[in-house]
Each structure stands twice: as structure tokens, then as C-alpha cells.
C-alpha positions as CSV (number, residue, x, y, z in Angstrom):
1,X,0.0,0.2,0.0
2,X,2.6,2.7,-1.3
3,X,1.8,6.5,-0.7
4,X,2.0,7.0,-4.4
5,X,3.1,4.9,-7.4
6,X,2.9,5.5,-10.9
7,X,2.6,3.5,-13.8
8,X,3.8,3.7,-17.3
9,X,3.0,1.9,-20.4
10,X,2.5,2.4,-24.4
11,X,-0.2,4.6,-26.1
12,X,-1.8,0.9,-27.7
13,X,-3.3,0.3,-24.2
14,X,-5.8,2.8,-24.5
15,X,-7.5,1.0,-27.5
16,X,-6.9,-2.6,-26.4
17,X,-9.9,-4.6,-25.8
18,X,-10.6,-8.0,-23.4
19,X,-14.0,-9.4,-24.1
20,X,-15.1,-6.5,-25.7
21,X,-13.7,-4.1,-22.6
22,X,-11.2,-1.7,-22.8
23,X,-8.5,-3.0,-20.9
24,X,-7.8,0.6,-19.7
25,X,-10.7,0.5,-18.1
26,X,-10.3,-2.8,-16.1
27,X,-6.7,-1.6,-14.8
28,X,-7.9,2.0,-14.1
29,X,-10.5,0.3,-11.9
30,X,-8.2,-2.4,-10.2
31,X,-5.7,0.2,-9.3
32,X,-8.3,2.1,-7.7
33,X,-9.5,-1.1,-5.4
34,X,-6.4,-3.1,-5.6
35,X,-7.8,-5.3,-2.9
36,X,-10.9,-6.0,-4.6
37,X,-8.9,-6.6,-7.6
38,X,-6.4,-9.5,-6.0
39,X,-8.8,-10.5,-3.7
40,X,-5.9,-10.2,-1.0
41,X,-7.0,-9.3,2.5
42,X,-4.7,-6.4,4.0
43,X,-2.3,-6.9,7.1
44,X,-4.4,-6.3,10.3
45,X,-3.9,-2.6,11.8
46,X,-3.1,-1.3,8.0
47,X,-6.3,-0.5,7.1
48,X,-7.8,-0.8,3.5
49,X,-7.0,2.0,1.0
50,X,-8.2,2.5,-2.2
51,X,-6.2,4.9,-4.7
52,X,-7.2,7.9,-6.8
53,X,-5.8,7.9,-10.4
54,X,-4.1,11.2,-11.7
55,X,-2.3,12.5,-14.8
56,X,0.8,14.3,-14.9
57,X,0.0,16.6,-17.9
58,X,-2.6,19.5,-17.7
59,X,-5.6,19.3,-19.9
60,X,-5.4,22.8,-20.8
61,X,-2.0,24.2,-21.8
62,X,-2.7,27.2,-19.5
63,X,-2.9,24.9,-16.3
64,X,0.3,24.2,-13.9
65,X,-2.1,22.4,-11.2
66,X,-4.5,20.2,-10.6
67,X,-7.3,20.3,-8.1
68,X,-7.0,17.2,-6.1
69,X,-10.6,18.0,-4.2
70,X,-12.4,17.7,-7.7
71,X,-11.6,14.0,-7.9
72,X,-10.2,12.5,-11.0
73,X,-13.6,10.6,-12.2
74,X,-13.7,13.3,-15.4
75,X,-9.9,12.2,-16.8
76,X,-10.3,10.5,-20.1
77,X,-7.8,7.7,-21.2
78,X,-6.3,10.2,-23.5
79,X,-5.5,12.8,-20.6
80,X,-3.0,10.1,-19.3
81,X,-0.8,10.5,-22.9
82,X,2.3,12.1,-22.0
83,X,4.0,13.5,-25.4
84,X,7.7,13.7,-24.6
85,X,8.9,16.5,-26.8
86,X,6.4,18.7,-25.0
87,X,8.4,18.7,-22.0
88,X,12.1,19.0,-23.2
89,X,12.5,15.6,-24.5
90,X,14.3,15.4,-28.3
91,X,12.0,12.7,-29.3
92,X,8.1,12.1,-30.3
93,X,8.0,9.5,-27.5
94,X,4.1,9.3,-26.5
95,X,3.8,7.1,-23.6
96,X,0.7,6.5,-21.1
97,X,1.8,7.6,-17.6
98,X,-0.6,6.9,-14.4
99,X,-0.3,8.6,-11.2
100,X,-1.4,6.5,-8.1
101,X,-1.9,8.8,-4.8
102,X,-3.2,6.7,-1.7
103,X,-7.2,8.3,-1.1
104,X,-5.8,9.2,2.6
105,X,-3.0,11.1,1.7
106,X,-4.7,12.4,-1.7
107,X,-7.6,13.7,1.0
108,X,-5.2,15.9,2.6
109,X,-4.0,17.4,-0.4
110,X,-5.3,20.6,-2.1
111,X,-3.5,20.5,-5.4
112,X,-1.2,18.3,-7.8
113,X,1.5,20.3,-9.4
114,X,1.8,19.4,-13.6
115,X,4.6,19.1,-15.9
116,X,5.6,22.5,-17.4
117,X,5.3,22.1,-21.0
118,X,9.0,23.3,-23.1
119,X,8.5,26.5,-25.4
120,X,10.2,24.4,-28.3
121,X,11.1,20.6,-28.2
122,X,14.7,19.9,-28.8
123,X,15.6,18.6,-32.2
124,X,18.1,15.5,-33.1
125,X,20.7,17.8,-34.6
126,X,21.3,20.3,-31.4
127,X,21.7,16.5,-29.1
128,X,24.0,14.8,-31.3
129,X,25.7,17.4,-33.6
130,X,28.7,17.6,-31.2
131,X,29.8,13.8,-31.1
132,X,32.7,12.6,-33.1
133,X,31.2,12.0,-37.2
134,X,32.2,8.2,-37.8
135,X,32.0,6.1,-40.8
136,X,29.7,2.9,-40.8
137,X,31.4,-0.4,-40.7
138,X,31.6,-2.9,-43.4
139,X,29.5,-6.2,-42.9
140,X,30.7,-8.3,-45.8
141,X,34.5,-8.3,-46.9
142,X,37.2,-6.4,-45.2
143,X,36.1,-3.5,-43.2
144,X,38.9,-0.9,-43.4
145,X,38.6,2.7,-44.3
146,X,40.0,2.6,-47.2
147,X,37.6,-0.2,-48.4
148,X,35.0,2.0,-47.0
149,X,35.7,5.0,-49.0
150,X,35.9,3.0,-51.9
151,X,32.8,1.5,-51.6
152,X,31.2,4.6,-51.1
153,X,32.8,6.7,-53.2
154,X,33.6,5.0,-56.9
155,X,30.7,2.6,-56.9
156,X,28.4,5.4,-55.6
157,X,29.5,7.4,-58.8
158,X,28.3,4.5,-61.2
159,X,25.3,4.3,-59.4
160,X,24.5,8.1,-60.1
161,X,24.1,7.0,-63.4
162,X,21.6,4.9,-62.9
163,X,19.6,6.9,-60.6
164,X,19.6,10.0,-63.2
165,X,17.4,7.9,-65.3
166,X,15.0,6.8,-62.4
167,X,11.9,8.9,-62.6
168,X,11.5,8.8,-58.5
169,X,14.5,10.5,-58.0
170,X,13.9,14.7,-57.9
171,X,16.3,16.7,-59.3
172,X,17.2,18.4,-56.1
173,X,17.7,15.3,-54.5
174,X,20.2,13.8,-57.2
175,X,22.1,17.1,-57.1
176,X,22.8,17.2,-53.0
177,X,23.6,13.1,-54.0
178,X,26.0,14.1,-56.1
179,X,27.7,17.0,-53.9
180,X,27.4,14.8,-51.0
181,X,29.7,11.7,-52.7
182,X,32.3,14.2,-53.7
183,X,32.7,15.5,-50.3
184,X,32.7,12.1,-48.4
185,X,35.9,11.3,-46.4
186,X,37.1,9.2,-44.1
187,X,36.4,10.7,-40.3
188,X,39.2,11.2,-37.6
189,X,37.8,8.8,-35.0
190,X,36.9,6.1,-38.0
191,X,34.2,3.8,-36.5
192,X,34.7,5.0,-33.0
193,X,34.6,3.2,-30.1
194,X,33.6,2.6,-26.5
195,X,35.5,5.4,-25.2
196,X,38.3,8.1,-25.7
197,X,36.5,9.7,-28.5
198,X,36.5,13.6,-28.4
199,X,33.6,16.0,-28.8
200,X,33.5,18.8,-31.0
201,X,33.8,22.4,-29.2
202,X,30.5,23.7,-30.5
203,X,28.6,21.8,-28.0
204,X,25.3,21.6,-28.8
205,X,24.8,24.7,-30.4
206,X,21.1,26.3,-30.0
207,X,20.3,23.8,-27.4
208,X,18.8,25.2,-23.7
209,X,21.1,25.4,-21.1
210,X,18.9,22.9,-18.9
211,X,19.4,20.2,-21.0
212,X,22.9,20.5,-21.9
213,X,23.8,20.8,-18.2
214,X,21.8,17.4,-17.8
215,X,23.9,15.6,-20.5
216,X,27.1,17.2,-19.1
217,X,29.5,16.0,-17.0
218,X,32.6,18.1,-16.1
219,X,34.8,15.1,-14.9
220,X,34.3,13.5,-18.5
221,X,35.9,16.6,-20.0
222,X,35.4,16.5,-23.7
223,X,35.4,12.7,-24.0
224,X,32.6,10.6,-25.0
225,X,31.7,6.7,-24.3
226,X,29.7,4.2,-26.2
227,X,30.0,6.2,-29.3
228,X,31.2,3.1,-32.3
229,X,29.0,2.5,-35.6
230,X,27.6,-0.6,-36.2
231,X,28.3,-2.7,-39.7
232,X,26.1,-2.6,-43.0
233,X,26.0,-4.2,-46.3
234,X,26.8,-2.2,-49.0
235,X,22.9,-2.0,-50.4
236,X,22.3,-0.4,-47.0
237,X,24.9,2.0,-47.4
238,X,23.7,3.2,-50.5
239,X,20.1,3.0,-49.2
240,X,20.8,5.3,-46.2
241,X,23.0,7.9,-48.1
242,X,19.8,8.4,-50.7
243,X,17.6,8.6,-47.9
244,X,19.5,11.0,-45.9
245,X,20.4,13.3,-49.0
246,X,16.4,13.2,-49.7
247,X,15.9,14.1,-45.9
248,X,18.4,16.7,-45.9
249,X,16.6,18.3,-49.5
250,X,12.9,17.7,-48.9
251,X,12.7,18.1,-44.8
252,X,11.0,14.4,-44.5
253,X,11.9,11.1,-44.6
254,X,10.9,9.2,-47.6
255,X,8.5,6.0,-47.8
256,X,9.2,2.9,-49.8
257,X,7.4,5.0,-52.9
258,X,10.3,7.6,-53.0
259,X,12.6,5.1,-53.2
260,X,14.5,4.5,-56.8
261,X,13.7,0.4,-58.1
262,X,17.5,0.2,-58.2
263,X,17.6,0.3,-54.3
264,X,14.7,-1.8,-53.4
265,X,15.6,-4.5,-51.0
266,X,15.3,-8.1,-52.0
267,X,11.8,-8.4,-50.3
268,X,8.6,-9.1,-52.1
269,X,6.5,-7.8,-50.2
270,X,8.6,-4.2,-49.9
271,X,5.9,-2.0,-52.2
272,X,3.0,-3.7,-50.3
273,X,2.4,-0.5,-48.7
274,X,3.1,-2.4,-45.4
275,X,7.0,-1.8,-45.3
276,X,6.6,2.3,-46.4
277,X,8.6,3.0,-43.5
278,X,11.3,0.4,-43.7
279,X,14.0,3.0,-43.6
280,X,13.5,6.1,-41.6
281,X,16.3,9.0,-41.4
282,X,16.1,11.0,-37.9
283,X,15.4,14.5,-39.4
284,X,18.0,16.7,-38.4
285,X,15.5,19.6,-37.5
286,X,13.1,18.1,-35.4
287,X,12.6,15.6,-32.5
288,X,13.4,12.3,-33.1
289,X,11.0,9.0,-33.6
290,X,10.3,6.7,-30.9
291,X,13.8,5.2,-30.1
292,X,12.7,1.4,-29.4
293,X,14.2,-1.8,-28.6
294,X,14.4,-2.5,-31.8
295,X,17.1,-0.7,-32.5
296,X,19.4,-3.5,-31.7
297,X,18.3,-5.5,-34.5
298,X,19.1,-3.2,-37.5
299,X,19.4,0.8,-37.7
300,X,17.2,0.9,-40.8
301,X,14.5,3.5,-38.6
302,X,17.6,5.1,-37.1
303,X,19.5,6.4,-40.1
304,X,21.5,9.4,-39.2
305,X,21.0,12.6,-41.0
306,X,24.2,13.4,-42.1
307,X,24.5,11.4,-45.6
308,X,28.1,11.7,-45.7
309,X,28.8,9.3,-42.6
310,X,26.1,7.1,-44.5
311,X,25.1,4.9,-41.3
312,X,23.0,4.3,-38.7
313,X,22.7,6.0,-35.0
314,X,25.1,4.3,-32.1
315,X,24.3,3.7,-29.0
316,X,25.3,7.0,-27.3
317,X,23.1,8.9,-30.3
318,X,20.3,6.8,-29.1
319,X,20.8,7.3,-25.7
320,X,21.1,11.3,-26.1
321,X,17.8,11.0,-28.0
322,X,16.2,9.3,-24.9
323,X,18.4,11.8,-22.9
324,X,20.8,9.7,-20.8
325,X,23.5,11.6,-19.5
326,X,27.0,11.3,-20.9
327,X,28.5,9.7,-17.8
328,X,25.7,6.8,-18.2
329,X,27.9,3.8,-20.0
330,X,26.2,1.0,-21.1
331,X,27.6,-2.8,-20.7
332,X,27.3,-5.9,-22.6
333,X,26.9,-6.5,-26.3
334,X,26.4,-4.1,-28.5
335,X,22.5,-5.0,-29.2
336,X,22.0,-5.7,-25.3
337,X,23.3,-1.5,-25.2
338,X,20.3,-0.8,-27.8
339,X,17.7,-2.7,-25.8
340,X,18.9,-0.9,-22.4
341,X,18.5,2.4,-24.2
342,X,15.2,1.7,-26.2
343,X,13.0,0.1,-23.1
344,X,14.0,3.0,-21.0
345,X,11.5,6.0,-20.2
346,X,13.9,9.1,-20.8
347,X,15.6,9.7,-17.8
348,X,15.2,13.6,-18.6
349,X,11.1,13.2,-18.1
350,X,11.5,10.7,-15.4
351,X,13.3,13.1,-13.2
352,X,10.6,15.8,-13.8
353,X,8.0,13.2,-12.4
354,X,10.2,12.2,-9.8
355,X,10.2,15.6,-8.5
356,X,6.4,16.0,-8.9
357,X,6.4,12.6,-6.4
358,X,8.9,14.1,-4.3
359,X,6.8,17.5,-3.5
360,X,3.9,14.9,-2.8
361,X,6.1,13.2,-0.3
362,X,7.6,16.2,1.4
């Protein structure tokens, strides 16, 4: 019978049903009266408390407080959705988060402090642009800087001749791709590493000071950890380069319908519509898309916006979008590190929720 609890789940639970009844309604009812739901009798002398269920977010943009005396019965399921990008997180991560307060505690409180909306959402470029530039690894054949440059540059030029004939390729995208190929070079830090890589001096230009301080740890100096690229097959390198060039020019991540046939993956149902976003660029000037544990499988949903790097995001870049501080060192195999990042509640958001809970308990 805790004084307060917090529960988090995916947004899909709001529409899920069991035997025709919305599962969210059942969960809410059970949380409000856990003894009835579990058929467990309370310990002698501890009482038999129920809970009131509240939302952390204002339903009116002008409100910072919620009147507890007004009760929680008027809250609709959608009122519990927290859109992380509205609260300083550089990621469009939408999750259902409930705040449960034991009735005897809630009855003694007049109001509940709510989350404060940010003026503008941080962008992907603002939170990862200071990280060292890297090249992707080659998953097939010998992986070396010289081979990577050969694979990307020379066949890339031959590829351009074929793309010039494809009606799916806008002229502006073609021109930008041509300029990219002319500028591709081996990055100073090659494919990166677990530690010892030096960040750029222009740390997170345009990023608000609160989030900048959140990431930074002066004990690390100018160095960063968990920043190592993964391997990709040659065909994916070309897809990544095309997609990131398209995004840079058109300001949106293309779908399968925008991909030249020459770059189609060997997948019979690729054009069926079910795989329209099989590849996705993290746009530089917007918050990232939801970082999920699927990033451990491949990087197709998490293509870096810089076409000259021609790769998917590293663990550290994904961690930045999730707002892990730079001093959080991920261990285990790289796939496990990606899963740890993807399964988390953004720490910067979690800290804001924790402050509200702390205020309730103070």
C-alpha cells in the first residue's frame, strides 16, 4: 500500500480490448481498488486503502496545477498520454503514464503540481551534432577505412548514372547526392569506440541550458563513451545515403514509394504498403522518432541525418535522444546496449515526474 505509485505503458493500451471491454478501464478500476482486484486481505492494523488515479500533464495548456479536491473521475483515457517532446525531450515518444495517490494522502492535499510544457522541443541535431563523425563499418568483406571509401565513392558514382534515369529521384535530391559523394571522406575517428573519443567544441548549439547541463559531466572532460558505429551491407549504405540526402532536401523522411527501384531491398512485399517506413531518417531539425528496442536488430529506422557518415545511430546517439546523461556507461554486447536504451523511460522526463512525486511526499 505505497503512498504513491507511477505506472507507464504504451499508448496502444488505450484502445486494446478484452472480451469487448477496454483494458485500460479494467486496469484503472483495479488500481483504484487493489484489494478488490486481487482478493487479498490487508495486514491487520494497516487499513484497507483505495487509490485515486491522476495524470501528470495539464489538460489545458494554461494550467500548472490540478485540483485534487475536484477528483479524478473526469479524466479520460487520452488525458494520461504524455508526449515527451512537449517536456524537453528530443523525441516524439508518446506513453501512457498514471499517477496513483492513496486516498488518505490525496484527501489531505489541495492540488497537484503538473509538468511544465517546454517552449520548443529540442531537435536531433542539437543533441548529437557535437559527437564525433564516424563512418559505418562494412559487415561483408574486409572492413577498413580505404575499403569503405572505395565502396561508398566509386560504385556510388556509377550508381548516380542509373539514378539519373529514374523518375522517382527529384532533381534536387540527385544534385545533393552528387555533392555528397564529392565530399565523402574518412572521418578522423573512423568507426568510433567505447571510450576515448573527443567531442566537438561547439557543444549542442542552440540547446537550452537545462538540457545541456543534464547531458554534461565535467569529470568526462571533452570525451564521450559508447560511440561506435555498426556494420552495414553495401546495398544498405547506398539506401542510407539516398534516404538522408532526400531528407536533407525535402525535409521529410521518404517512404518506400520514394525509393528508386534500383535501391529496393530483396523483399517480395516491399511495395505492398506494409513496409512504407522500413527505412527512416532521423530528421536534423525535429525531435527524433520513438527509440525502441528494435534498434538492436538493425538501424533501418534510425538513419543518421548526415549522408556523408552513411550509417545508423550509435548507442550514444540513441542515448542522447533518450536523454541519458553522457556519464551513463552502457555495458554488455552492443545489441544489449541498444535494448537498454530503447526500453527506457527518457531519464530527463523521469526526473521531472520524480520531482512531482517528491513534492507530494515532502
